[in-house]
N, C-alpha and C positions, 0 to 999 in steps of 0.2 A: 497465613502462616495463624497460627492458634492463639487469643491472647491469657493471661492468665487464669480468667474467670470460665473459657470456654476449658482450659487443657483441666484445671481443677475439679469439671463436671464428667468429662473424660476419665480422670482419676480415680471419682468417687462410684460411675459407671461399676469400669476393671474394679475395684476393689467389692462392690455388691456379689459380680459375675464369681470371681475367684470364693467369697464366703457361701454363693450360692451351691459351686460343682462343691468345696470341699464339705457340704454339707449333704449333697445328693454322694459322694463318694463313702460317705460315712455308714448313709442309708444301707447304700448297695453293699458296705462289706458286712453290715450286720446281719441281711438277709441271706447273703451268701455262706456262709458259712464257713467251710475250708475251700470255698472256689477260687479262683486263682486270680489275686487282687492286681489292681491297676502298677502296681513298683512289677512286680513277678511280666505280666505280659509286657510290659515294657521289652522287659529281658528278651523274652518269646518272642515277640514281632521282630526282634535285633538279629538275635538272628535266625529266623526266619529270611528274611531283608538282609543283612549278608555273607548268608553261608555259613557253616562248622566254621567254627571260630575257639581260642582257646577263653579261659574266666578272666585273665588277663585283658584279654583286646574286648573283651565282651564290659567292661571293667569301662575301661578308656572308653570308651565307645556312646556307654552311654552318663559315663562322668560320674561316676559311684565311684566306691571306694571297696575295694579286692572283696572286703571279708563281707561285706552286708554281701557280696552279687554268693560273694562263694556259699553260700546259708543259703542268699533264695532258689541258688540255682541248683543245693543241693535236694529241696523241698521239688523241684520242679521235675529232676532224675527220679525221687521217692513216687513222682504223684506219675510216671510213665511220659512226660510230656517233653524233656530233650532226655537226649541220652550219652554217652559220651564213647568218644570213639577214637582208634588211635590215628596218631595224628602225623599223613602220609609222608610228612619234610621231616619230622625227629621223633621216633620210636620210642622214649622214655615217656614222653609227654602224650595231651591225649588235648581232641577238642568236644566243641559242643555241637550236639545238632539235633532238630528238630521231629520227632518222631510223629507217625500216624495220627498218634493222637493228639498231642501238639499242634497237626497244621486243624486238628480239627476242634482243638478246644479256641484256637484262632479263627477259622472263619467263624464260630458258634458266638469269637467278643463281638465280630465286625458286623455280624448279620445284629445282634441285639441294638449296637451302637444307633446304628444304621435306621432302624425303629425307633428306638430313641429319638432322633434328629426329626426324622419323621414326623411324628410325632407334636416334638415344640415347635416344628415350622410348616406346620397342619394347613394352614388361613393363612399363609405365605403366600400370594403373589408369587411366580417364577421369575420375575423382573425383581421381585425383593429381594430373593434369594440371593440371586447372580451377581445384585449391587453387593448385598453386605457379604460373600462370601472374599469379595475382591477387598472393600473396606477392610475387611477381616487379616487377608494377607498382606497387606500395605500395611496395618499396623504390625502386626507380628517381624514380621521383619523389620522395619524401623526400631519398637520396640526389641529386637537382638540387638542389630546395631548399636543401639543408643546405651545400652547395658554393658553390652561389649567391651565398648567405648570409657564408656563410666567406670566399670573394675580395671580398667587399664591404666586411666587415668589418676591427679591431685586429686578431682573431684569425689575417689570414693568411697569405699565405707574409712579406710582410713585417714581420711581429710579432717 
């Protein structure tokens, strides 16, 4: 069981990682110009993984506001990465589906991310990477569980 000093050290390292990721994302977005940003990548990946869906279902899946998702979806449709198709269950509605250009954008994004992490981890031993991946998965699961519990209890932000 972690003591307060150990937990504080992990928290500081986590905050440093978050800052580094935010700075990196800002630099990437500035350099990318009109390329698909990370928030929109989440939408594209979600539709690719879950299949054609309504915008409302997409918003629920990514836990985002429908109006925000609708704006982002409009940009993805304009860019030819998503398309609207008639809903087979309700002809009055449409579903969003990934286009071939969208699948290419996803593949390019995945390739770039893999190359980036290969560079970050280039001097790590395979055993170190395996151990880190297992610990990071454990940390992420615990973080999600505690955060969910925290937000739904009296300890949450309104306490």
